[in-house]
C-alpha positions in Angstrom: 10.1 14.5 -4.2 9.3 17.7 -2.1 11.2 18.7 0.7 8.2 18.1 3.0 8.3 14.4 2.0 11.9 14.1 2.3 11.8 15.4 5.9 9.0 13.3 6.8 10.8 10.2 5.7 14.0 11.1 7.7 12.0 11.4 10.7 10.0 8.2 10.2 13.3 6.2 9.7 14.1 6.7 13.3 10.6 6.5 14.7 10.4 4.5 18.0 6.6 5.1 18.6 5.7 1.5 19.1 7.2 -1.8 19.8 7.6 -2.7 16.3 10.8 -0.5 16.2 12.6 -2.7 18.5 13.2 -5.7 16.3 12.7 -4.2 12.8 15.7 -4.0 10.4 14.5 -1.3 8.3 11.6 1.2 8.2 9.7 0.9 4.9 8.6 4.4 4.3 7.6 4.2 0.6 8.9 4.7 -3.0 8.0 5.9 -6.6 7.0 8.9 -8.2 6.0 11.4 -5.6 4.2 13.3 -8.4 2.1 10.4 -9.6 -1.6 10.7 -9.5 -2.1 7.3 -8.2 -0.7 6.0 -4.9 -0.9 2.3 -3.8 -1.2 1.6 -0.2 -0.8 -1.8 1.3 -1.0 -3.1 4.8 2.6 -3.4 6.0 6.1 -4.8 5.1 7.0 -8.4 5.3 10.4 -10.2 5.6 12.0 -9.1 2.2 10.6 -5.6 2.8 12.0 -5.3 6.3 15.5 -6.4 5.0 15.5 -4.1 2.0 13.6 -1.0 3.3 11.4 -1.2 0.1 7.7 -1.8 -0.2 6.2 -4.9 -2.0 9.5 -6.6 -3.1 8.7 -10.1 -2.0 6.5 -12.6 -3.9 3.4 -10.6 -3.5 5.5 -7.5 -4.7 6.6 -9.4 -7.8 2.8 -10.2 -8.5 2.0 -6.6 -8.1 4.7 -5.5 -10.4 3.6 -8.0 -13.0 -0.1 -6.8 -12.7 1.1 -3.1 -13.1 2.8 -4.2 -16.4 -0.3 -5.9 -17.4 -2.3 -2.8 -16.7 0.0 -0.9 -18.9 1.9 0.9 -16.1 5.4 0.6 -14.9 6.0 0.7 -11.1 8.2 3.6 -11.7 5.1 5.6 -12.6 3.2 5.2 -9.3 4.0 5.7 -5.6 3.8 2.7 -3.2 3.6 2.7 0.5 2.0 0.8 3.4 -0.4 1.8 6.3 2.3 0.5 8.7 6.0 1.3 8.1 7.6 -1.4 10.1 7.2 -5.2 9.9 4.5 -6.7 12.4 5.5 -10.1 13.7 5.6 -12.2 16.7 8.9 -13.6 17.9 9.7 -17.2 19.2 13.3 -16.6 20.2 14.9 -15.5 16.9 12.2 -16.8 14.6 9.7 -14.2 13.4 6.1 -15.1 12.3 4.2 -12.4 10.5 0.9 -11.2 11.8 -1.5 -8.4 11.0 -0.7 -5.1 12.7 -2.8 -4.4 15.8 -5.1 -1.6 15.7 -2.9 0.4 18.1 0.2 -0.1 15.7 -2.1 0.9 12.9 -3.2 3.9 14.5 0.3 5.1 15.9 1.6 4.8 12.2 -1.1 7.2 11.0 1.4 9.9 12.2 3.5 9.0 9.2 0.8 7.7 6.6 -1.4 10.6 6.8 1.1 13.4 6.3 2.9 11.2 3.7 -0.5 11.1 1.8 -0.9 14.9 2.3 2.5 15.6 0.9 1.9 13.3 -2.2 -1.7 14.8 -2.8 -2.6 11.9 -5.2 -5.9 12.1 -7.2 -6.6 8.3 -6.4 -5.5 6.0 -3.8 -5.6 2.4 -4.6 -5.8 0.3 -1.4 -4.1 -3.1 -1.8 -6.2 -5.5 0.5 -8.9 -5.1 3.1 -6.8 -3.9 6.1 -5.7 -0.8 3.9 -9.1 -0.3 2.5 -10.8 -0.3 6.1 -8.1 2.2 7.2 -8.4 4.7 4.5 -12.0 4.1 2.9 -14.4 2.8 5.6 -13.9 0.4 8.7 -16.7 -2.0 7.4 -15.5 -2.4 3.7 -16.0 -5.9 2.2 -13.1 -6.2 -0.1 -14.7 -9.2 -2.1 -17.8 -7.2 -2.6 -16.8 -3.6 -2.9 -13.3 -3.9 -4.6 -13.3 -2.1 -8.0 -15.7 0.5 -6.6 -14.9 4.3 -6.1 -15.2 5.8 -2.7 -15.0 9.3 -1.3 -11.7 9.7 0.6 -10.3 12.2 2.7 -7.0 11.9 1.4 -7.4 11.9 -2.3 -10.2 12.7 -4.8 -11.3 9.3 -4.5 -10.1 5.8 -3.6 -10.5 2.3 -4.8 -9.9 -1.0 -3.2 -8.5 -4.2 -4.8 -7.5 -7.7 -3.7 -4.1 -8.3 -2.0 -1.7 -10.3 -4.2 -0.9 -12.5 -1.1 -4.7 -13.3 -1.1 -4.6 -14.2 -4.8 -1.6 -16.3 -4.4 -3.5 -18.4 -1.8 -6.6 -18.8 -4.0 -5.2 -19.4 -7.4 -4.9 -22.7 -9.0 -4.2 -24.3 -12.2 -7.6 -23.3 -13.5 -8.5 -20.4 -11.5 -6.3 -17.1 -11.3 -7.2 -16.4 -7.9 -8.5 -12.9 -8.8 -5.4 -11.7 -10.7 -7.4 -10.4 -13.5 -9.4 -8.4 -11.1 -6.2 -7.1 -9.7 -5.0 -6.0 -13.0 -8.4 -4.4 -14.0 -8.7 -2.4 -10.7 -5.0 -0.9 -11.3 -5.9 0.1 -14.6 -9.4 1.6 -13.5 -7.5 3.5 -10.7 -4.8 4.6 -13.1 -7.4 5.8 -15.8 -9.3 7.6 -13.2 -6.2 9.5 -11.9 -5.3 10.6 -15.3 -8.8 11.9 -16.0 -8.8 13.7 -12.7 -5.4 15.1 -13.5 -6.4 16.4 -17.0 -9.6 17.9 -15.5 -7.6 19.9 -13.1 -5.1 21.1 -15.5 
């Protein structure tokens, strides 16, 4: 991990730039191989991530881990982070309810995300879910239509979007994988492109 990324993480861990900092447990900065040519970017941490300080460790994270393995990659070979580093939720007394980050929260957290991506310098960014794709690829991206396609990206050589594991879990049935096979295929496509781009720049 480069010194720049370490310093950025240390500053992010004490961020109070928006109200999400008030009731968070831990900032979820990101983890993995900082030299990986492929960076996965989700929307934001949930309950398990907020408790552990690690991205994608709940049920959706377990599915993502399985999809990575099915694509022939271990979690340790990629870097995983989110567009928003603190859990976004509404509180009813002591009971939190997850909600999408507001545009203001997402925009505020770009002060961490964009330098983070610059320090990582990935060949390919794989956006996990529509919010991440709309943040990093284009605001009007249609995830069910444009997933699996490569797009120009300011923060990497190229970017690709895929379905979020939480979406897949909601849609899956005994006879329909809900899009899990598409997630695996998109991960493999992103990884293969990242490897090719790395070899081409060697």
